[in-house]
C-alpha positions, 0 to 999 in steps of 0.5 A: 598848670604852670606857665612856661616860656621859650625865647629865640634869637636869630641874626640873618640878612633876610628878615623873614629868615631871621624871624623864622629861625628865632621862632623855631628856637623859641618853639624848641625851648617850649618843648611839647607846649603850645604857644598862647602868645608871641612877643617879637622884637626886631631891628628897626631896619627890617621890614616888619611884614617880612619878620611877621611872615617868618614867625607866622610861617611856623604857627599862624594862629598864635596871637602876636605883638611886637615892636622895632628896637635899636637893639634887642635883649635876651639873658645873653645880653644885647643883640643889635642885629637879631630878631628876638621871639618869646612864646608864652604857654599855659593851659589856662591862658588866653591872649588876644592881639589887636592893632590900632593903626590910628594911635598917632593921630588919635591917642585918646580915642585909642585909649577909649577903644581899648577900654571898650574892648576890655569891657566886652569880655565877661572874663576880665583881662589880667594884664594889657601889654602895649607897644606904640609908636615912639615918636608920634602919638601922645602917650601921656594923653593915652595914659590920662584917659585910662583909669587907675585900675587899668592893668596896663604896661608896655613901651614905645618903639625905637627906629633909625637914630636920625628919624626915630621912625619905628614900627609895631606889629600885631597879628599879621598887621604892622606899620608905624604910627600905630599901637599893638595890644595884647589882652591877657586873661586866665591863669596869669600874673605879671609883676612889674617894677621900674626905675631909672639911674638919673639924678639932678646935678643942680643946673636949673632952667625954665621952659620959656617957650614950647609948642606941642612936642617941641621945647623952643627955648630954655631961659629965653634962649634956644634949647641947644644954646643952653646945652652948648653953654653947659657942655661946651659944643657950639650950639649949631653942632647939636643939630647934627649927629652924634650930638642931636640924639646924644641929648637923650642921656641929658634929660630934664627933671620936673617937680611933681605935686605931692611927690618928691620924685622928679618927672623925667622928660628926655629929648628925642633929638635936636632940630635944625632950629635948636629946639628939642623934639620931645615925645611928651608935651611940656608947659611954658613956665615949667621949672626943670633940672638937668639930670645926669645918669651913671652906669652904676646907678642904672645897674642898681635901678635894674636890680631894684626894678627886678626886686619890685617885680619879684615881690609883686608876684609873691610866691609865684615862679617867674616864667618869662622876664620882659625888659623894656629899657629906655634908649638912653641906657643903650648910649650910656652903657656902651662901655659895658653893654648888657650890664642891666641884664646881668643886674636883673639875672642877679635877682631872678636867677640865671635860668629864667628866659629874658626878652626885651629891647630899647624903647623911646618911653615906657608905660606902667600901671598906676601906683596907689593914690595915682589916678592913671597909668604913667608914661615914663622916659629914661626908665627900665621896666621889668615885667615878670610873667608867672602863674597866679598863686594858689 
């Protein structure tokens, strides 16, 4: 049997009611098919347990995972105040939802636990979808513990623009600092493509002092002073809204061994002392380039990511598109909201359901020759669910 999907989107003052209405719409679009997996994207200001209660009030035994976002996405564009629910169905699909509450304190241990769980079943997982805390935890470390053949993809939750505290949901459990994971088995295939619309503009820096997730100085001066010199705003103003999170659209690019592609790392915010709070650690002495994005380049990156995902499916018919877009895109595309979705629809067609949201980072499978899955900043990830060929 082919895979089918239904997506619902609802806006309401009460998070439980919004979850219930979105789930009801998604079920109606499934028709007579029984959901095998539910994916939930909810506004960061909503109480997650209320959202989960609304969704599960209609069907309590469906594996469910989700995350908070500054805005959700469907094929109709951007939804800043809505709960979005996507259901996948198919006779020969099995899904399990797992909750790892200690991810932010023990990212490597969480990766090892996931590896163990995949090994418990005689039937291998075709794909592993994860949503993790976007500010805490170490997604780089998490990915580097896992082998290259791990069929892993996902994104990091976003939250309040000031605190960036978001949440994750798995089954009936939720919270911040955790990881939600869904193991997908059976007659299911996922084609994944990714890309970004940022390029180097020639400004070169050296990371002269860093500690953990904080970049203290670039070229020997506080990081905010370096940006102040380039963009003309006083250094002290970079620690306050809106500049303290506008740095997201001015990421840094780092050269990688044996690759002509720059690794993109973006600040989450600027701290009061002028340092950049990242969500990936950087080494002292690293050389960095300032990156600038453009809406046109982001649209083309979205198209190319969708093309890659479609190619990887072969002749399989797309059933659902999951779109995980960096929060920087939401800022950059304010003048043309939802243009990345329009670009994806040009490739996958107008009728394929789409669900997604803005994230603080993305996780994708290893490419040939790479040793581990990858943690990304600033990218768009297009994941297309379909039945296996043949």
